DRENPA-3360 file (N, C-alpha, C; in nm, 2 decimals, always signed):
BEGIN
1 = MRWGRGLV = -16.60/+1.72/-2.57/-16.52/+1.78/-2.73/-16.54/+1.88/-2.82 ~ -16.42/+1.96/-2.81/-16.44/+2.08/-2.92/-16.44/+2.00/-3.04 ~ -16.46/+2.11/-3.14/-16.47/+2.10/-3.30/-16.38/+2.18/-3.37 ~ -16.29/+2.17/-3.48/-16.21/+2.25/-3.55/-16.27/+2.33/-3.65 ~ -16.19/+2.40/-3.73/-16.26/+2.46/-3.82/-16.14/+2.51/-3.90 ~ -16.18/+2.51/-4.02/-16.08/+2.55/-4.16/-15.98/+2.49/-4.16 ~ -15.99/+2.36/-4.25/-15.89/+2.25/-4.26/-15.89/+2.23/-4.37 ~ -15.78/+2.23/-4.43/-15.74/+2.17/-4.60/-15.73/+2.04/-4.62;
9 = WGGLAVST = -15.78/+1.96/-4.70/-15.74/+1.81/-4.66/-15.75/+1.76/-4.79 ~ -15.64/+1.74/-4.86/-15.64/+1.61/-4.98/-15.68/+1.77/-5.10 ~ -15.60/+1.89/-5.06/-15.62/+1.99/-5.16/-15.75/+2.07/-5.15 ~ -15.84/+1.98/-5.09/-16.02/+2.08/-5.11/-16.03/+2.11/-4.95 ~ -16.05/+2.22/-4.97/-16.13/+2.31/-4.87/-16.27/+2.22/-4.79 ~ -16.22/+2.19/-4.68/-16.35/+2.12/-4.64/-16.40/+2.20/-4.54 ~ -16.51/+2.14/-4.50/-16.57/+2.20/-4.38/-16.56/+2.10/-4.25 ~ -16.50/+2.18/-4.14/-16.45/+2.08/-3.99/-16.53/+2.09/-3.90;
17 = SLLPTESA = -16.68/+2.15/-3.95/-16.73/+2.16/-3.82/-16.81/+1.98/-3.79 ~ -16.74/+1.91/-3.85/-16.82/+1.79/-3.81/-16.66/+1.70/-3.76 ~ -16.60/+1.73/-3.78/-16.42/+1.65/-3.75/-16.37/+1.70/-3.58 ~ -16.37/+1.62/-3.54/-16.36/+1.61/-3.35/-16.20/+1.68/-3.36 ~ -16.16/+1.77/-3.27/-16.01/+1.75/-3.22/-16.04/+1.74/-3.07 ~ -15.87/+1.74/-3.02/-15.88/+1.70/-2.88/-15.90/+1.83/-2.81 ~ -15.94/+1.85/-2.69/-15.93/+1.91/-2.60/-15.79/+1.91/-2.53 ~ -15.77/+2.03/-2.45/-15.66/+2.04/-2.39/-15.64/+1.92/-2.27;
25 = AQRPGADM = -15.78/+1.89/-2.25/-15.79/+1.80/-2.09/-15.79/+1.66/-2.16 ~ -15.78/+1.63/-2.29/-15.75/+1.50/-2.34/-15.66/+1.48/-2.43 ~ -15.57/+1.55/-2.42/-15.41/+1.52/-2.46/-15.36/+1.43/-2.37 ~ -15.25/+1.41/-2.44/-15.15/+1.29/-2.36/-15.07/+1.34/-2.24 ~ -15.12/+1.32/-2.11/-15.01/+1.40/-2.00/-15.05/+1.55/-1.95 ~ -15.21/+1.58/-2.03/-15.25/+1.66/-2.02/-15.30/+1.68/-1.84 ~ -15.34/+1.59/-1.77/-15.38/+1.59/-1.66/-15.31/+1.55/-1.56 ~ -15.17/+1.55/-1.61/-15.04/+1.51/-1.51/-14.99/+1.64/-1.43;
33 = PMMKPHLY = -14.97/+1.68/-1.34/-14.91/+1.81/-1.24/-14.78/+1.79/-1.30 ~ -14.74/+1.94/-1.31/-14.64/+1.99/-1.37/-14.52/+1.95/-1.24 ~ -14.41/+1.90/-1.30/-14.32/+1.88/-1.18/-14.25/+1.98/-1.15 ~ -14.21/+1.99/-1.04/-14.10/+2.08/-0.95/-13.97/+2.06/-0.99 ~ -13.86/+2.15/-1.03/-13.74/+2.07/-1.00/-13.67/+2.05/-0.88 ~ -13.58/+1.94/-0.89/-13.55/+1.88/-0.78/-13.44/+1.97/-0.71 ~ -13.41/+1.97/-0.59/-13.32/+2.01/-0.46/-13.24/+1.92/-0.46 ~ -13.07/+1.92/-0.49/-12.99/+1.84/-0.43/-12.90/+1.89/-0.37;
41 = TYVAFDEL = -12.83/+1.75/-0.28/-12.73/+1.84/-0.21/-12.63/+1.72/-0.21 ~ -12.49/+1.75/-0.17/-12.38/+1.66/-0.18/-12.26/+1.74/-0.13 ~ -12.20/+1.66/-0.03/-12.11/+1.66/+0.05/-11.95/+1.59/+0.04 ~ -11.83/+1.61/+0.02/-11.72/+1.54/-0.01/-11.62/+1.59/+0.06 ~ -11.54/+1.50/+0.10/-11.39/+1.51/+0.16/-11.35/+1.41/+0.02 ~ -11.25/+1.51/-0.08/-11.20/+1.40/-0.19/-11.06/+1.36/-0.12 ~ -10.99/+1.41/+0.00/-10.85/+1.42/+0.04/-10.87/+1.46/+0.20 ~ -10.86/+1.37/+0.28/-10.88/+1.41/+0.45/-10.74/+1.29/+0.47;
49 = EWLATGDE = -10.59/+1.35/+0.50/-10.52/+1.27/+0.50/-10.38/+1.34/+0.59 ~ -10.29/+1.22/+0.60/-10.17/+1.26/+0.68/-10.07/+1.24/+0.60 ~ -9.94/+1.35/+0.59/-9.82/+1.35/+0.51/-9.72/+1.33/+0.62 ~ -9.62/+1.24/+0.56/-9.50/+1.24/+0.62/-9.38/+1.28/+0.57 ~ -9.32/+1.44/+0.60/-9.26/+1.50/+0.50/-9.13/+1.49/+0.65 ~ -9.03/+1.43/+0.62/-8.91/+1.42/+0.69/-8.93/+1.47/+0.82 ~ -8.87/+1.57/+0.88/-8.88/+1.59/+1.02/-9.02/+1.65/+1.06 ~ -9.10/+1.66/+1.00/-9.26/+1.71/+1.01/-9.35/+1.61/+0.92;
57 = SVVEYDGE = -9.46/+1.61/+0.99/-9.58/+1.56/+0.94/-9.70/+1.67/+0.94 ~ -9.79/+1.67/+0.85/-9.92/+1.72/+0.79/-10.03/+1.72/+0.78 ~ -10.10/+1.72/+0.85/-10.27/+1.72/+0.77/-10.31/+1.81/+0.67 ~ -10.34/+1.74/+0.58/-10.44/+1.81/+0.50/-10.55/+1.78/+0.41 ~ -10.65/+1.87/+0.41/-10.80/+1.82/+0.36/-10.83/+1.93/+0.26 ~ -10.93/+1.86/+0.16/-10.95/+1.93/+0.04/-11.11/+1.87/+0.03 ~ -11.22/+1.97/+0.04/-11.32/+1.92/+0.06/-11.44/+2.02/-0.02 ~ -11.55/+1.98/-0.03/-11.64/+2.02/-0.12/-11.77/+2.01/-0.07;
65 = AWIGGDFH = -11.87/+2.10/-0.12/-12.02/+2.09/-0.09/-12.10/+2.16/-0.18 ~ -12.21/+2.13/-0.21/-12.29/+2.22/-0.32/-12.46/+2.17/-0.26 ~ -12.53/+2.25/-0.31/-12.71/+2.22/-0.30/-12.75/+2.30/-0.42 ~ -12.87/+2.29/-0.46/-12.88/+2.32/-0.60/-12.97/+2.20/-0.67 ~ -12.99/+2.29/-0.82/-13.09/+2.18/-0.90/-12.98/+2.13/-1.04 ~ -13.03/+2.08/-1.15/-12.96/+2.04/-1.25/-12.85/+2.14/-1.33 ~ -12.91/+2.29/-1.30/-12.81/+2.39/-1.37/-12.76/+2.52/-1.29 ~ -12.86/+2.50/-1.16/-12.78/+2.61/-1.07/-12.75/+2.55/-0.97;
73 = RLWVKAAG = -12.62/+2.60/-0.92/-12.60/+2.54/-0.77/-12.50/+2.66/-0.71 ~ -12.52/+2.63/-0.58/-12.42/+2.71/-0.49/-12.30/+2.62/-0.42 ~ -12.17/+2.66/-0.44/-12.06/+2.56/-0.41/-11.96/+2.61/-0.31 ~ -11.96/+2.54/-0.19/-11.83/+2.58/-0.08/-11.74/+2.48/-0.12 ~ -11.60/+2.54/-0.11/-11.49/+2.47/-0.13/-11.40/+2.48/-0.04 ~ -11.31/+2.41/+0.03/-11.25/+2.42/+0.16/-11.10/+2.31/+0.12 ~ -10.99/+2.41/+0.14/-10.85/+2.32/+0.15/-10.75/+2.38/+0.23 ~ -10.69/+2.31/+0.30/-10.58/+2.34/+0.37/-10.49/+2.25/+0.43;
81 = EQSTSESH = -10.41/+2.30/+0.52/-10.30/+2.20/+0.59/-10.26/+2.26/+0.72 ~ -10.22/+2.14/+0.83/-10.19/+2.20/+0.96/-10.08/+2.10/+1.00 ~ -9.96/+2.13/+1.05/-9.85/+2.10/+1.10/-9.92/+2.02/+1.23 ~ -9.87/+1.91/+1.24/-9.89/+1.83/+1.35/-9.80/+1.85/+1.46 ~ -9.73/+1.90/+1.43/-9.59/+1.98/+1.52/-9.55/+2.12/+1.58 ~ -9.63/+2.19/+1.50/-9.62/+2.35/+1.49/-9.77/+2.36/+1.49 ~ -9.74/+2.52/+1.54/-9.89/+2.61/+1.50/-9.93/+2.69/+1.39 ~ -9.84/+2.61/+1.25/-9.87/+2.70/+1.18/-9.93/+2.60/+1.07;
89 = GDVEFQGL = -9.99/+2.70/+0.98/-10.05/+2.59/+0.83/-10.15/+2.70/+0.75 ~ -10.23/+2.68/+0.67/-10.31/+2.81/+0.60/-10.42/+2.69/+0.56 ~ -10.49/+2.80/+0.49/-10.68/+2.77/+0.47/-10.70/+2.86/+0.36 ~ -10.79/+2.78/+0.24/-10.84/+2.83/+0.13/-10.98/+2.81/+0.13 ~ -11.08/+2.91/+0.12/-11.21/+2.90/+0.12/-11.30/+2.96/+0.01 ~ -11.37/+2.90/-0.07/-11.44/+2.95/-0.19/-11.59/+2.93/-0.16 ~ -11.67/+3.05/-0.17/-11.80/+3.05/-0.21/-11.84/+3.06/-0.35 ~ -11.90/+2.95/-0.40/-11.89/+3.00/-0.56/-12.06/+2.98/-0.60;
97 = YSRAITPF = -12.09/+3.05/-0.72/-12.23/+3.06/-0.77/-12.20/+2.94/-0.91 ~ -12.25/+2.85/-0.96/-12.22/+2.75/-1.05/-12.37/+2.72/-1.16 ~ -12.31/+2.73/-1.29/-12.42/+2.72/-1.39/-12.34/+2.66/-1.47 ~ -12.45/+2.55/-1.50/-12.40/+2.42/-1.63/-12.44/+2.50/-1.78 ~ -12.31/+2.49/-1.80/-12.32/+2.58/-1.95/-12.33/+2.47/-2.09 ~ -12.29/+2.33/-2.03/-12.31/+2.18/-2.16/-12.34/+2.08/-2.04 ~ -12.33/+1.97/-2.12/-12.38/+1.85/-2.05/-12.26/+1.83/-1.93 ~ -12.14/+1.86/-1.96/-12.03/+1.83/-1.89/-11.92/+1.93/-1.82;
105 = WNLQTGLR = -11.98/+2.08/-1.87/-11.91/+2.16/-1.81/-11.98/+2.25/-1.72 ~ -11.92/+2.30/-1.64/-12.03/+2.43/-1.52/-11.90/+2.56/-1.50 ~ -11.98/+2.68/-1.53/-11.92/+2.77/-1.50/-11.92/+2.81/-1.36 ~ -11.84/+2.88/-1.28/-11.86/+2.92/-1.16/-11.77/+3.07/-1.14 ~ -11.82/+3.11/-1.05/-11.81/+3.23/-1.01/-11.85/+3.28/-0.87 ~ -11.75/+3.35/-0.80/-11.78/+3.40/-0.65/-11.64/+3.47/-0.58 ~ -11.62/+3.40/-0.47/-11.49/+3.46/-0.41/-11.42/+3.35/-0.33 ~ -11.28/+3.41/-0.29/-11.20/+3.31/-0.25/-11.15/+3.37/-0.14;
113 = FDHRYGEG = -11.11/+3.31/-0.02/-11.04/+3.39/+0.11/-10.92/+3.29/+0.14 ~ -10.81/+3.31/+0.13/-10.68/+3.27/+0.18/-10.61/+3.31/+0.34 ~ -10.59/+3.26/+0.41/-10.53/+3.29/+0.56/-10.40/+3.17/+0.60 ~ -10.31/+3.24/+0.61/-10.21/+3.16/+0.67/-10.19/+3.20/+0.80 ~ -10.13/+3.12/+0.91/-10.13/+3.19/+1.05/-10.04/+3.10/+1.11 ~ -9.99/+3.14/+1.22/-9.82/+3.07/+1.29/-9.71/+3.14/+1.24 ~ -9.64/+3.11/+1.32/-9.46/+3.17/+1.30/-9.46/+3.28/+1.27 ~ -9.55/+3.37/+1.25/-9.52/+3.53/+1.19/-9.54/+3.55/+1.06;
121 = TGASRAHV = -9.64/+3.40/+1.00/-9.68/+3.45/+0.88/-9.80/+3.46/+0.88 ~ -9.86/+3.54/+0.97/-10.04/+3.57/+0.91/-10.06/+3.68/+0.82 ~ -10.11/+3.62/+0.73/-10.13/+3.72/+0.61/-10.30/+3.65/+0.53 ~ -10.37/+3.75/+0.50/-10.52/+3.70/+0.45/-10.55/+3.79/+0.33 ~ -10.59/+3.71/+0.23/-10.63/+3.77/+0.11/-10.78/+3.75/+0.04 ~ -10.83/+3.83/+0.02/-10.96/+3.80/-0.06/-10.92/+3.82/-0.21 ~ -11.00/+3.73/-0.26/-10.98/+3.72/-0.42/-11.14/+3.72/-0.51 ~ -11.15/+3.78/-0.62/-11.23/+3.74/-0.69/-11.23/+3.61/-0.79;
129 = ALGLEGLA = -11.31/+3.51/-0.82/-11.27/+3.39/-0.85/-11.36/+3.35/-0.97 ~ -11.31/+3.33/-1.13/-11.40/+3.29/-1.21/-11.35/+3.19/-1.27 ~ -11.42/+3.05/-1.32/-11.34/+2.96/-1.39/-11.49/+2.85/-1.44 ~ -11.39/+2.73/-1.48/-11.50/+2.60/-1.52/-11.43/+2.52/-1.46 ~ -11.54/+2.42/-1.46/-11.51/+2.30/-1.39/-11.60/+2.21/-1.44 ~ -11.49/+2.07/-1.50/-11.59/+2.01/-1.58/-11.52/+1.84/-1.62 ~ -11.57/+1.79/-1.69/-11.49/+1.69/-1.73/-11.45/+1.69/-1.91 ~ -11.32/+1.66/-1.88/-11.27/+1.71/-2.05/-11.26/+1.58/-2.11;
137 = PYWFEVEA = -11.25/+1.57/-2.26/-11.23/+1.41/-2.32/-11.16/+1.31/-2.26 ~ -11.19/+1.19/-2.27/-11.13/+1.10/-2.20/-11.15/+1.07/-2.03 ~ -11.23/+1.15/-2.00/-11.26/+1.14/-1.88/-11.18/+1.17/-1.76 ~ -11.12/+1.32/-1.79/-11.01/+1.36/-1.71/-11.13/+1.49/-1.65 ~ -11.11/+1.48/-1.51/-11.17/+1.59/-1.43/-11.09/+1.70/-1.43 ~ -11.18/+1.83/-1.48/-11.04/+1.95/-1.49/-11.12/+2.06/-1.43 ~ -11.03/+2.16/-1.35/-11.06/+2.27/-1.28/-10.97/+2.38/-1.36 ~ -11.04/+2.47/-1.39/-10.94/+2.59/-1.47/-10.99/+2.74/-1.41;
145 = FVFLSDDA = -10.91/+2.78/-1.33/-10.96/+2.90/-1.26/-10.86/+3.04/-1.25 ~ -10.94/+3.17/-1.28/-10.86/+3.31/-1.26/-10.88/+3.37/-1.17 ~ -10.81/+3.43/-1.07/-10.86/+3.49/-0.97/-10.76/+3.66/-0.95 ~ -10.86/+3.71/-0.87/-10.80/+3.88/-0.88/-10.79/+3.88/-0.73 ~ -10.71/+3.96/-0.68/-10.68/+3.99/-0.55/-10.76/+4.14/-0.49 ~ -10.80/+4.13/-0.36/-10.83/+4.24/-0.31/-10.69/+4.38/-0.30 ~ -10.54/+4.31/-0.38/-10.47/+4.43/-0.43/-10.43/+4.40/-0.57 ~ -10.56/+4.37/-0.66/-10.51/+4.36/-0.78/-10.39/+4.29/-0.83;
153 = DASARLEA = -10.38/+4.18/-0.76/-10.30/+4.09/-0.81/-10.37/+3.97/-0.85 ~ -10.32/+3.94/-1.01/-10.37/+3.85/-1.09/-10.33/+3.71/-1.09 ~ -10.38/+3.59/-1.09/-10.34/+3.44/-1.08/-10.43/+3.33/-1.12 ~ -10.36/+3.22/-1.17/-10.46/+3.13/-1.21/-10.43/+3.00/-1.18 ~ -10.52/+2.91/-1.18/-10.48/+2.75/-1.12/-10.52/+2.66/-1.23 ~ -10.46/+2.57/-1.26/-10.51/+2.47/-1.35/-10.49/+2.32/-1.23 ~ -10.60/+2.25/-1.23/-10.58/+2.11/-1.16/-10.67/+2.00/-1.25 ~ -10.63/+1.88/-1.26/-10.68/+1.77/-1.35/-10.68/+1.69/-1.25;
161 = SYETLLTQ = -10.74/+1.57/-1.28/-10.74/+1.43/-1.21/-10.76/+1.30/-1.34 ~ -10.76/+1.21/-1.28/-10.78/+1.08/-1.36/-10.82/+0.98/-1.28 ~ -10.91/+0.90/-1.30/-10.90/+0.77/-1.20/-10.90/+0.64/-1.30 ~ -10.83/+0.52/-1.26/-10.83/+0.44/-1.31/-10.87/+0.33/-1.21 ~ -10.97/+0.27/-1.25/-10.99/+0.13/-1.21/-10.94/+0.01/-1.22 ~ -10.87/-0.04/-1.13/-10.78/-0.17/-1.13/-10.90/-0.28/-1.11 ~ -10.99/-0.27/-1.01/-11.11/-0.36/-0.99/-11.23/-0.29/-0.99 ~ -11.33/-0.32/-0.96/-11.47/-0.24/-0.89/-11.43/-0.15/-0.76;
169 = RVIVESEF = -11.36/-0.22/-0.69/-11.33/-0.12/-0.56/-11.19/-0.09/-0.56 ~ -11.10/-0.12/-0.62/-10.97/-0.04/-0.58/-10.96/+0.03/-0.74 ~ -10.90/+0.16/-0.67/-10.90/+0.27/-0.80/-10.81/+0.39/-0.78 ~ -10.68/+0.39/-0.86/-10.60/+0.46/-0.87/-10.63/+0.60/-0.96 ~ -10.64/+0.75/-0.80/-10.64/+0.86/-0.88/-10.54/+0.96/-0.92 ~ -10.50/+0.99/-1.00/-10.38/+1.03/-1.06/-10.41/+1.22/-1.08 ~ -10.33/+1.31/-1.00/-10.39/+1.44/-0.98/-10.23/+1.50/-1.03 ~ -10.28/+1.62/-1.11/-10.16/+1.74/-1.14/-10.25/+1.88/-1.11;
177 = ETNVALQD = -10.16/+1.94/-1.08/-10.17/+2.10/-1.00/-10.08/+2.17/-1.02 ~ -10.12/+2.30/-1.09/-9.98/+2.43/-1.12/-10.10/+2.57/-1.10 ~ -10.00/+2.63/-1.05/-10.02/+2.81/-1.01/-9.95/+2.88/-1.10 ~ -10.01/+2.98/-1.12/-9.94/+3.09/-1.22/-9.98/+3.21/-1.15 ~ -9.88/+3.31/-1.11/-9.88/+3.45/-1.08/-9.84/+3.55/-1.15 ~ -9.92/+3.65/-1.22/-9.84/+3.74/-1.30/-9.78/+3.86/-1.25 ~ -9.79/+3.86/-1.07/-9.69/+3.98/-1.04/-9.64/+3.91/-0.91 ~ -9.53/+3.98/-0.89/-9.44/+3.94/-0.76/-9.53/+3.99/-0.64;
185 = VPELGLGS = -9.56/+3.90/-0.55/-9.63/+3.93/-0.41/-9.56/+3.89/-0.31 ~ -9.43/+3.97/-0.27/-9.32/+3.94/-0.20/-9.40/+3.90/-0.03 ~ -9.50/+3.95/+0.01/-9.56/+3.92/+0.17/-9.61/+3.76/+0.16 ~ -9.63/+3.72/+0.04/-9.67/+3.56/+0.04/-9.54/+3.50/-0.03 ~ -9.42/+3.55/-0.09/-9.33/+3.48/-0.09/-9.37/+3.41/-0.25 ~ -9.44/+3.47/-0.34/-9.47/+3.43/-0.45/-9.39/+3.52/-0.57 ~ -9.31/+3.46/-0.65/-9.29/+3.56/-0.76/-9.34/+3.52/-0.89 ~ -9.36/+3.61/-0.98/-9.43/+3.61/-1.13/-9.39/+3.46/-1.19;
193 = GFTDVELG = -9.48/+3.46/-1.26/-9.47/+3.31/-1.36/-9.52/+3.19/-1.28 ~ -9.47/+3.08/-1.33/-9.52/+2.98/-1.26/-9.49/+2.95/-1.11 ~ -9.57/+2.91/-1.04/-9.50/+2.93/-0.89/-9.50/+2.82/-0.81 ~ -9.55/+2.68/-0.86/-9.54/+2.56/-0.81/-9.61/+2.47/-0.90 ~ -9.58/+2.32/-0.89/-9.65/+2.22/-0.95/-9.66/+2.10/-0.86 ~ -9.76/+2.04/-0.87/-9.78/+1.93/-0.76/-9.85/+1.82/-0.83 ~ -9.77/+1.70/-0.81/-9.81/+1.55/-0.86/-9.87/+1.48/-0.78 ~ -9.95/+1.35/-0.77/-10.01/+1.32/-0.71/-10.07/+1.19/-0.73;
201 = ARMRYEFV = -10.05/+1.04/-0.67/-10.13/+0.93/-0.71/-10.13/+0.88/-0.60 ~ -10.28/+0.82/-0.54/-10.35/+0.76/-0.43/-10.43/+0.66/-0.48 ~ -10.42/+0.57/-0.42/-10.48/+0.42/-0.43/-10.59/+0.40/-0.33 ~ -10.72/+0.40/-0.36/-10.82/+0.36/-0.25/-10.88/+0.25/-0.27 ~ -10.94/+0.16/-0.18/-11.03/+0.07/-0.16/-11.17/+0.12/-0.09 ~ -11.24/+0.10/-0.19/-11.39/+0.16/-0.19/-11.49/+0.01/-0.11 ~ -11.49/+0.03/+0.04/-11.56/-0.06/+0.10/-11.72/-0.04/+0.05 ~ -11.75/+0.06/+0.06/-11.85/+0.12/-0.01/-11.83/+0.23/-0.09;
209 = REFAPYVG = -11.94/+0.29/-0.15/-11.88/+0.41/-0.31/-11.84/+0.53/-0.15 ~ -11.92/+0.56/-0.07/-11.89/+0.68/-0.01/-11.78/+0.66/+0.12 ~ -11.72/+0.52/+0.08/-11.60/+0.54/+0.23/-11.52/+0.49/+0.17 ~ -11.41/+0.52/+0.15/-11.26/+0.47/+0.09/-11.14/+0.51/+0.15 ~ -11.05/+0.43/+0.22/-10.94/+0.47/+0.25/-10.83/+0.46/+0.17 ~ -10.71/+0.53/+0.15/-10.62/+0.51/+0.05/-10.47/+0.54/+0.11 ~ -10.39/+0.51/+0.00/-10.26/+0.54/+0.04/-10.20/+0.56/-0.11 ~ -10.10/+0.68/-0.09/-10.02/+0.71/-0.23/-9.89/+0.78/-0.17;
217 = YSWSRKLG = -9.89/+0.88/-0.27/-9.78/+0.94/-0.31/-9.77/+1.09/-0.36 ~ -9.74/+1.19/-0.28/-9.75/+1.34/-0.35/-9.62/+1.41/-0.35 ~ -9.61/+1.47/-0.46/-9.46/+1.53/-0.48/-9.50/+1.67/-0.50 ~ -9.42/+1.79/-0.47/-9.42/+1.93/-0.52/-9.36/+1.98/-0.50 ~ -9.32/+2.10/-0.58/-9.18/+2.17/-0.61/-9.26/+2.32/-0.65 ~ -9.14/+2.38/-0.60/-9.17/+2.55/-0.64/-9.10/+2.58/-0.75 ~ -9.13/+2.71/-0.84/-9.09/+2.70/-1.00/-9.06/+2.83/-0.99 ~ -8.97/+2.86/-1.08/-8.91/+3.02/-1.12/-8.89/+3.09/-1.01;
225 = ETADVIRA = -8.96/+3.23/-1.01/-8.92/+3.35/-0.93/-8.95/+3.28/-0.78 ~ -9.05/+3.20/-0.77/-9.07/+3.19/-0.64/-8.97/+3.05/-0.57 ~ -8.96/+2.95/-0.64/-8.85/+2.90/-0.60/-8.71/+3.01/-0.58 ~ -8.67/+3.11/-0.62/-8.55/+3.17/-0.58/-8.57/+3.26/-0.47 ~ -8.71/+3.29/-0.46/-8.72/+3.34/-0.36/-8.70/+3.25/-0.21 ~ -8.76/+3.15/-0.18/-8.72/+3.03/-0.13/-8.61/+3.00/-0.10 ~ -8.50/+3.00/-0.17/-8.38/+2.95/-0.17/-8.30/+3.05/-0.07 ~ -8.34/+3.16/-0.12/-8.27/+3.35/-0.07/-8.30/+3.30/+0.09;
233 = ADGEVGGG = -8.41/+3.23/+0.12/-8.47/+3.25/+0.27/-8.42/+3.09/+0.36 ~ -8.34/+3.01/+0.27/-8.25/+2.88/+0.32/-8.39/+2.79/+0.33 ~ -8.50/+2.78/+0.23/-8.60/+2.71/+0.26/-8.61/+2.57/+0.19 ~ -8.67/+2.52/+0.15/-8.70/+2.39/+0.05/-8.78/+2.39/-0.08 ~ -8.72/+2.38/-0.21/-8.81/+2.40/-0.29/-8.87/+2.30/-0.34 ~ -8.87/+2.16/-0.28/-8.95/+2.08/-0.33/-8.93/+1.97/-0.24 ~ -9.02/+1.87/-0.32/-8.99/+1.73/-0.23/-9.15/+1.61/-0.21 ~ -9.09/+1.53/-0.16/-9.24/+1.44/-0.19/-9.24/+1.40/-0.05;
241 = ALVIGLHV = -9.38/+1.30/-0.02/-9.44/+1.26/+0.11/-9.51/+1.13/+0.07 ~ -9.51/+1.04/+0.13/-9.62/+0.93/+0.15/-9.75/+0.96/+0.20 ~ -9.87/+0.97/+0.19/-9.98/+0.98/+0.21/-10.05/+0.89/+0.28 ~ -10.14/+0.87/+0.37/-10.27/+0.82/+0.43/-10.37/+0.88/+0.46 ~ -10.48/+0.83/+0.41/-10.61/+0.89/+0.41/-10.73/+0.85/+0.37 ~ -10.83/+0.91/+0.39/-10.94/+0.88/+0.35/-11.05/+0.96/+0.26 ~ -11.10/+0.90/+0.16/-11.21/+0.98/+0.07/-11.33/+0.94/+0.10 ~ -11.42/+1.04/+0.16/-11.56/+1.01/+0.17/-11.68/+1.12/+0.12;
249 = WY = -11.78/+1.08/+0.09/-11.89/+1.18/+0.05/-12.04/+1.13/+0.10 ~ -12.13/+1.23/+0.08/-12.25/+1.15/+0.11/-12.34/+1.27/+0.06;
% end
């Protein structure tokens, strides 16, 4: 036990040579080992689904995975679609560093890679990505990103979703997504301005939290100058589809 010195007590300078003080070893918790930061992992397919779209059906997927601690994480995100009757489709891949900046929001930055393939539409582009992902008031999950391509084309994307619990196992997830291009990108059939909007609702049944089949409806439409480009090529600018899929994570 150590003894302290130089204490003023009750306005009087008194000697503390006889007053005990706690040593470092005697302080509460001093004998506890320093805790190491935890390393967590997460893998999920939010959407792994089949869509019936008129004469053609499509398989779509949207998944993500991360590894890290409470504040710093490395993310991988992948999304795409593949025609079940043709050999064309597209894929988007993102590799991101994520930093928690508030209890509900993460700042993310990294690279995005897009690739279209099949039927002479092959095109690949790389982007720098910067955005926010988190939980907005009233429990809306939000992603807001800006992108700058290797051709210096700038774009932005906003995604939002909301879950409604009908029972402890039956959940309806509503989704919204829109994209904006700041320049025309003829090789991708994009005009400047808002390029598209997508709305969807999916009702899933969670046999367990990690495994839930679902059914739903997805509607999308091209907008503005992008829609004009597609009409000029005799393409369809919008439509809806019934979806059947799985929501899984571990």
